N, C-alpha and C positions, 0 to 999 in steps of 0.2 A: 655697983654694979655685979652680977656673980658669972658663974658658968653659962657658957651660951653657945645650945647645941649648933655646931653651921653648915655638919653634912654627914650624910648616912657613911659611916667607916668604908663601905664596897663600892663607893663613889669615888672615890677617890683613891687612883692604885699608888703601890709599894714606890716610892722613887720620883713621885709626882707633886707640886705644887699647886694651889690654887685660892685665890685671891678674894675674901670676904670682908664686909666693912660691918663693923662693932663701934657702937659710941661713936659712930664718926669716924674712927680712924682706920684707916686701909692695913687690912694683918694677912699675910701669907704665910699660908698651914702648907705643913710638909708631912709626909708620910715617911715617915723612914724605913717601916718595916713592918710589921703583920700587927704589930701591937704597941707602936713607938709614933707618938707624933705631935712634932714641935711646932711652933707661932712663934713670927717675928714682924715688927712693921715693916710693909711692902712696899718702901722705899727705902732704896741705895741712898746709904750718907754721901756720897759722893758725889754722883750725878740724880739724883732723885727719880730714878727709874724705876719699874715694878718691878718686886724681885719675884715674883711669882713665874715669870717668863723664862727664869734661869734655871743654870743644872744643878738636879743637887746627887750627891754621892755622900755617903755616911752621911757624917753628921754637922755636914755645910752644904749650904746656896752657892751659886757662883750668877754673877751679875750680869745677864745677858750681852749690857750694854758694853763694858769695858775689862768686862773679865772679876772685878773685884769678888772674893769669897769671904762668909760669911760663918763663924762659927754661932752653929744653931740652940746652942744650949747659954754662951755666953753672950750674942752677938756680936765679940771682936772682928774688928775687921783684920780677915789675915793674909791678905796680896793686896798691893797699888792697885787703881790709884787710891782708893777709899783705906784710909786711915783712924774715920771714926769706926762705931760701934753704932747697932742700930738696935732697939731697943728689942726684947723677948719679952712673950709671954708663958704663962702658965697654961698648958693645953694637957689632954686626956681622953683616951678611950674609955666610953662606959655607953652599955645598952646599944649595941653597934652603932653607937655615932663617934664625933668627933667632936669636942667642948673646947673651948677658948674660954678664956676668961683674962680682958685686956686692962683688968683693975688690977691684978696681979703679977704686976713687971719683976722681973728677976735677973733685972739685972738693973743700971743707974745710965743708962745709956739718954742722950734727952729724945723725947718725943719729938720729930720733925712737925712742922709748923710752917706750910708756904703760904 
């Protein structure tokens, strides 16, 4: 799989997250600022809760269920109760759209299989 267009950049506000399904995987897409987007697996590594329902601050997303935060660049769990990272994927803004490639995983976190 290559980069896939997931949404028009103007349809995702700065500081917001959106769930998309790519290659059978739930992906959380985050618009950090006007030109920066990030993507990670949409499943919290602690309780399998959707991350897109959480809060975005700078390069982090906080799970709405128990408050675990994850670095959107590395996938690292930054606060308890999560201790395992989440997969992060290549994402970019191009031609007025947000593009994600789930085959280009940027860390070695295991992809959740439930």
